[in-house]
TIMISE-810626 format. One record per residue: residue in three letters; x, y, z of N, C-alpha, C, O in turn. Coordinates in steps of 0.001 Angstrom, whole numbers, plus 500000, padded with zeros to 6 digits. Example, Ala and Ser with C-alpha at 12.3 -4.5 7.8 and 13.67 -1.06 7.14 Angstrom:
<sites>
ALA513190494310507800512300495500507800513200496700507800514236496681508465;SER512850497750507080513670498940507140512900500030507870513409501138508039;
</sites>
This chain:
<sites>
UNK509355505333494381510502505928494579510583507264494659511450507658495438;UNK509872508204494028510534509447494221510225510350495308510647511497495457;UNK509361509633496123508734510248497388509981510410498880509952511176499843;UNK511251509019498386511881509140498913513275509553498910514097509474499823;UNK513448510172497299514838510994496608514357512026497353515180512325498218;UNK513381512696497389512901513991498068513900514406499550514622515387499726;UNK513646513414500340513925513187501836515765513231501281516627513600502078;UNK516083512847499991517643513084500095518096514358499452519184514292498879;UNK517314515785499437517790516840499159518875517071499747519979517251499232;UNK518586517071500857519909517411501786520951516366501689521622516735502653;UNK521440515561501333522056514451501133522792515111499909523965515462500038;UNK522146515278498773522543515246497356522070515963496824520882515704496634;UNK522619517418496170522029518478495366521595518035494028520727518642493402;UNK522353516696493466521723516328492149520547515471492213520089515030491159;UNK520070515220493194518821514328493186517594515069492633516686514534491997;UNK517715516832493072516387517618492776516336517631491340515301517432490704;UNK517638517904490753517891518018489222517259516601488536516645516565487470;UNK517493515699489219516940514195488025515652514379488310514914514344487326;UNK515106514579489428513372514222489717512675515185489406511475514948489262;UNK513164516618489188512771517826489315512619519094490057511850518998491013;UNK513136520229489875513346520939490693512056521921490991511999522780491871;UNK511064521586490062509351522248490115508428521686490685507319522204490819;UNK508813520269491209507614519631492370508171519958493204509357520198493434;UNK506735519995494043507197521031495649507277519205496736506530518228496682;UNK508343519441497462508534517617498040507373517793498883506890518847499297;UNK506902516298499124505884516163500131506734515074500889506985514029500288;UNK507124515233501989507604514250502520506473513522503800505707514230504455;UNK506571512067503959505358510913504493505553511311505823504740510807506598;UNK506363512045506314506462512438508139505311513602508172504605513829509154;UNK505245514330506872503926515303507125502631514999507545501919515655508305;UNK502254513334506657501417512925507055501119512347508859500096512375509544;UNK502600511832509173501927511306510521501893512574511533501489512537512695;UNK502393513680510859502730514825512361501199515266512496500688515639513552;UNK500547515166511271498871515576511428497990514866511997496926515234512494;UNK498610513419511900497672512285512654497909512664514088496978512985514827;UNK499427512617514556500028513110515993499088514313516617498470514334517681;UNK499215515475515399498583516590515886497058516295516348496595516843517348;UNK496392515494515642495056515409515578494438514413517288493416514314517966;UNK495770513916517273495577512577518591495798513974519505494819514147520230;UNK496744514933519649496729515567520636495331516404521101494795516647522182;UNK495109516640520007493844517572520278492527516967520739491741517640521405;UNK492268515694520392491656514785521441492097514755522496491341514835523464;UNK493510514625522658493730514267524133493371515345525308493341515253526536;UNK493115516405524394492949518021524994491563517797525292491323517338526408;UNK490734517998524624489148517242524966489111516871525714488859517604526670;UNK489317515462525952489625514506527280488083513645527561487591513238528613;UNK487611513579526205486285512894526058486211511164525849485280510383526045;UNK487786510914525307487992509910525094488738508975526083489533509527526844;UNK488581507603526171488533507035526708489825506289525992489493505254525414;UNK491406506650525906492638506124525338493654506395526049493745507252526928;UNK494760505357525521495715505806526072496401505976525367497046505099524792;UNK496499507431525144496947508021524012498734508150523961499347508440522934;UNK499367507874525272500649508060525574501439506964524654502522507225524129;UNK500553505292524474500969504032523772500724504877522305501668504837521515;UNK499934505371522044499539505691520727500355506827519949500423506916518723;UNK500966507687520887501711508520520539503428507919520142504203508600519471;UNK503704506856520576504824505987520911504658504978519624505593504970518824;UNK503688504246519408503264503573518469503530504833516590504404504597515756;UNK502716505757516507502572506437515739504465506938515596505067506807514530;UNK504938507331516499505819507992516345507108506717515970508215506985515503;UNK506779505804516198507930504402515762507773503735514369508666503151513754;UNK506325503943513924505943503777512554506364505257511831506603504981510655;UNK506468506054511950506629507793511994508541507236511336508781507119510134;UNK509159507091511974510723506481512124510868505508511112511894505470510432;UNK510160504906510989510220503049510251510050504136508718510888504014507824;UNK508885505161508581509103505548507332510146506323506626510606506239505487;UNK510421507217507774511255507959507459512658507457506839513182507829505789;UNK513092506578507711514790506204508224514500504876506936514616504661505730;UNK514129504354508001514042502891507474513869502551505783514629501976505004;UNK512901502997505646512366503206504289512914503486503438513025502853502389;UNK513630505074503876514408506062503340515917505351502827516498505568501763;UNK516280504569503783517649504066503646517478502536502206518302502219501348;UNK516338502039502446516236501064501123516623501424499925517405500955499098;UNK515682502682499999515313503222497935516562503906498091517313503721497133;UNK517035504664499029518372505121498745519281504241498282520011504435497310;UNK519238502863499246520408501820498493520322501255497095521304500801496508;UNK518664501320496406518382501271495062518604501895494418518800501376493319;UNK518753503262494461519280504762493899520632504437493590520959504298492411;UNK521679504264494767522661504206494535523441502938494141524651502950493915;UNK522705501906494078522737500723494027523928500396494441524950500248493771;UNK523699500238496068524507499775497090523753498212497571524134497329498339;UNK522705498346496848521497497210497725522431495887497214523118495755496202;UNK522197495081498201523386493314498102522609493106496744523460493083495854;UNK521230492932496169520811492174495068521420492981493805521830492333492842;UNK521470494143493806522097494849492530523601495353492516524174495370491426;UNK524211495723493539525548496122493644526230495940492631526815496704491864;UNK526054494357492712527161493463491511527379493434490126528280493013489402;UNK525946494184489905525888494277488145526801495876487923526427496790488658;UNK527675496100487175528158497485486990526971498424486165526211498158485234;UNK527151499366486794526117500627485835524930500394485808524205501119485126;UNK524484499494486422523149498782486144521858499614485886521146499257484947;UNK521524500594486564520717501970486135521078502344484335520183502295483491;UNK522278502645484054522847502836482913522043502008481752521614502579480749;UNK521860500415482019521364499490481473520145499887480481519659500824481114;UNK519275499737479202518389499674478523517524499041479351517819497925479779;UNK516118499766479762514772499096480444514455497644480128513914496792480833;UNK515062497559478543514641496557478082515225495298478571514644494233478366;UNK516512495369479300517464494151479760516832493880480949516562494709481818;UNK516621492795480967516002491357481940516890492087483501516424492024484638;UNK518098492677483153518551492945484905518309494316485016518738494848486040;UNK517751494977484242516918496381485022516245496823485783515109497107485403;UNK516651497111487330515948496946488390514938497776488270515005498541489232;UNK513569498174487263512696498799487223511644498599486288512018498329485147;UNK510311498672486509509712498360485542509022499917485106508873500740486010;UNK508686500211483933508200501322483768506246501526483585505500501148482682;UNK505924502356485013504905501943485134504273503396485293504955504370485611;UNK502500503467484967501969504870484854502281505709486488502467505228487605;UNK502243506793486119501829507870487163500385507729488138499311507629487545;UNK500406507726489108498756507444489590498013507307488767497540508245488126;UNK497611505565488513496575505277487522495612504997488571495831504712489748;UNK494364505140487871493104504689488751492379503240487821492301503032486610;UNK492017502584488788491086501583488330489491502138487991488696501802487114;UNK489420502974488914487926503375488612487641504042487110488267505033486733;UNK486674503418486334486496503840485006485942505657484768485302506265485627;UNK486349506222483496485988507242483176487087508049484037486423509083484112;UNK487739508220484427489037509109485112489977509221483691489912508504482692;UNK490829510323483950491807511098483271492677510143483126493031509866481980;UNK493306509306484418493984508541484420493664506706484378494458505767484435;UNK492532506728484286492123505253484806492837504155483262492759504189482034;UNK493365503466484106494216502145483338493060501494482187492002500877482307;UNK493959502037480908492778501290479371492931500234479166491963499725478602;UNK493708499607479351493708497968479048492117497187479805492402496915480971;UNK491044496892479586490106496691480396490314495116481077489501494748481925;UNK491237494372480739492153492780481574492763493166482889492665492786484056;UNK493672494398481989494813495292483305494010495883484458494483495956485592;UNK492933496253484183491819497082484820491232496221485976491050496221487194;UNK491051495506484873490070494353486279491037493777486927490464493825488015;UNK492053493257487176493254493165487790493694494079488980493783493746490161;UNK493947495280488433494121496474489323492468496902490536492419497461491632;UNK491513496391489765490178496330490882490379495527491636490430495846492823;UNK490571494161491235490672493143492441491775493535493242491633493295494441;UNK493098494209492811493818494549493515493355495542494417493756495308495558;UNK492787496374494342491901497271494972490949496421496186491318496467497360;UNK489985495826495879489198495062496728490048494042497509489432493601498478;UNK491187493585497373492090493005498158492876494061499592492910493924500815;UNK493344494956498751493955496411499845492988496949500689493339497670501624;UNK491249496572500384490116497568500954490290496007502144490837496063503246;UNK489739494889501601489630494087502611490504494114503617489891494242504677;UNK491773494044503782493393494206504247492616495227505087492121494829506142;UNK492457496553504707492513497427505785490934497564506827490391498272507675;UNK490812496730506281489021496594507213489622495657508112489302495845509285;UNK490464494625507884490589493523509327491713494724509824491639495032511013;UNK492552495290509149493236495994510008492835496513511056493284496229512166;UNK491899497374510824490451498502511409490163497859512826490232498289513978;UNK489760496468512174488703495686513323490064495184514477490005495248515705;UNK491119494741513730492457494637514761492799495357515484493557495150516431;UNK492349496239515200493176497673515951492202498292517549492359498768518674;UNK491258497867516638489957498264517586489557497703518651489089498175519688;UNK489862496211518188489891494982519331490866494220519812490700493138520375;UNK492541495099519471493785494440520201493593492640519572493460491668520316;UNK493619492609518475492905491271518052494274490621516808494393490692515585;UNK494840490207517562496572489631516745496251488584516028497167488205515299;UNK494756487651515939494690486844514938494210487756513673494585487396512557;UNK493432488870513791492924489503513065494110490306512143493800490298510952;UNK494924490743512320496453491567512414496960490276511312497551490630510292;UNK496801489322511465497545487630510755496844487576509413497423487426508337;UNK495262487741509622494696487709508650494379488472507747493634488235506796;UNK495186489865508121495410491134507352496530490796506418496525490762505187;UNK497427490570507214498964490178506890498961488764505463499864488569504649;UNK497571487956505598497354487053504544497479487454503675498415487373502880;UNK496119488225503626495973489214502239497291489823501594497832489705500494;UNK497677490786503186498849491376501704500078490596501217500684490874500182;UNK500373489659502000501506488813501476500742487503500526501561486741500013;UNK499801487303500355498842486394499219498737487010498255499709487579497757;UNK497173487074497585496570488132497024496814489439496418496793489707495217;UNK496962489931497042497617491437497268499077491880496222499339492637495288;UNK499881490677497242501365490685496551501607489926495587502651490084494953;UNK500452488653495162500281488195493933500232489407492661501032489668491762;UNK499460489751492884498743491431491845499544492270491545499629492875490476;UNK500606492422493083500975493931492803502733493192492085503510493920491466;UNK502956492041492296504081491634491527503910491300489997504723490938489147;UNK502671491532489958502031490838488124502209492071487576503227492477487015;UNK501104492700487768500993493915486840501640494670486386501149495322485465;UNK503410495027486910504040495845486740504793495119485526505413495844484748;UNK504781493812485325505254493459484003504688493295482999505255492858481997;UNK503349493631483046502396494296482112502671495478481879502201495787480785;UNK503395496612482536503366497543482304502062498958483004501774500093482626;UNK501651498158484033500368498460484624500397498697486384501600498883486565;UNK500007498751487188500117498519488611498821498911489530497875499545489062;UNK498867498547490640498048498113492034497719499610492128498468500071492988;UNK496961500536491644496590501554492226496237502240493497496308503453493694;UNK495863501359494309495612501778496067494574502757496009494458503650496848;UNK493677502570494846492427504266495107492051503547496394492290502431496855;UNK491113505019496948490762505228498521489402504672498156488758504847497121;UNK489089503917499304487507503861499325487404504373501162487879503867502179;UNK486679505408500957485801506039502140484982505959502763484018506697502558;UNK484967504848504025484024504431504908483845505254506016482948504882506773;UNK484485506336506349484036507168507484484931506430508694485659505441508611;UNK484585507339509939485406507035510535485232504963511450486069504324512087;UNK484154504696511147483651503971511349482816502734510156481827503200509590;UNK483157501379509828482899501044508499481351500752509121480662500889508110;UNK480807500559509773479554500368511126479125500623512039479827501140512907;UNK478085500428512200477357501289513298478061500458514763478006501152515778;UNK478553499384514893479214498653515996480265497242515860479855496394515067;UNK481309497002516427481167495934516707480853494827515135481319494717514001;UNK480131494397515706479050493332514544478807494125513474478726493466512438;UNK478671495216513341478280495578511748479558495805511291479588495652510070;UNK480456496058511681482123496106511237482322494846510501482735494807509342;UNK481958493616511349482822492369511149481686491833509574482187491166508669;UNK480101492302509535479632492064508804480057492722507429479819492282506304;UNK480698493802507750481122494400506552482460494115505697482790494413504550;UNK482944493573506502484250492870506333484368491998505639485188491868504730;UNK483116490898506169482709489468505720481971489551504142481790488556503440;UNK481535491169503695480316490786502471481719491513501525481760491274500318;UNK482573492192502022483581492889500904484794491418500580485245491305499440;UNK485018490870501170485466489568501497484880488853500595485553488469499638;UNK483772488579500672482787488186499949482741487944498202482867486967497464;UNK482451489622497987482629490515496880483981490058496297484085489541495185;UNK484895490264497044486618490200496237486904488481495884487780488094495110;UNK485927487555496662486423486107495824485097486356495252484825485156495232;UNK484507486661494983483491486565494034483969486816492387483894486145491357;UNK484566488341492798485053488829491196486123488494490992486591488938489943;UNK487233487388492011488464486683491551487920485653490721488520484967489893;UNK486587485623491076485983484020490630485850484356489172485802483610488194;UNK485805485551489261485143486053487100485794486364486826485416487085485903;UNK487483486472486955488119486877486283489470485755486242490652485874485921;UNK488759484802486662489808483721487423491222483605486047492444483636486188;UNK490490483489484966491376483490483306492374484402483227493210484183482350;UNK492575485725484152493561486316484092494280486323485696495430486733485855;UNK493843486059486287494755485604487776496484485456487395496758484770486410;UNK497479486016488077499098485608488114498981483487488053498014482824487677;UNK499403483329488213499869482230487955500385481676489655500509480465489839;UNK500646482628490775500487482542491447499502482736493104499679482561494310;UNK498400483216492124497596483379492971496902482936493667495904482693492988;UNK496693482574494848495467481513495862494478481740495873494094482010497011;UNK493387481813494792492251481885495053491195481577496318490184482161496708;UNK492088480083496889490898479119497633491426480214499252490668480159500220;UNK492651481065499337492722481584500258491102482219500843490777482274502029;UNK490330482611499780489202483536500431488469482362501165488512481988502337;UNK488092482115500564487343480717501533487711480209502854486918479798503701;UNK488752480260502937489920480548504340489404481370504965488762481148505992;UNK489552482236504567489456483918505267487939484181505877487668484817506896;UNK487188483637505135485914483907505319485497483536506352484702484058507134;UNK486433481917506399485513481295507741486417482084508926485804482278509976;UNK487295482383508890487911483190510290487052484333510842487000484456512066;UNK486191485409509848486058486587510142484408486357510508483723487306510891;
</sites>
């Protein structure tokens, strides 16, 4: 949420005082600007068969959604003008222990990797966070494949993970004082050597995710659908 409050500096100076004036603003738009710049460099080289204009449009649309749509959502939460909280007077002044308080106290930049300064200490919560990572990585592999092949079914499979097991863990961990860390897993520009290898990598990731979920089934949230992995594996 702090990310979006930085964007509000131009709207209300007191935001800077609240989040800390010594922290450098890091707007999400900078990330998309870097992607657009790299894409323009590739277009100039001319060795890639790609509809550059279509990609410039797509990235521009995503950037606009992040800078405006998402900002407006977080701004409405901060100002307590969102329909779900606007009828509770002084909602942000309530104690964090109040059931109506609209936020959980979660760690800053947690990681599910072991032995790091910000590693999640509780072993059960770290296991759940690691499962969250694995679902996140599986989702990204499916999206990668979907964009490479313009496959609507693979987009739907990625959405099934996002709205299913990943969403379940992401909603549960904050209630326990933790969070999904979305740790990076670098696979380079291409997960495999070709499309068939990419599919095998995705399939193996899903298998490992399913097997790990089964190994910690006693820790899973009540709404976690562990049977979904078998359905996904049949489709990949």
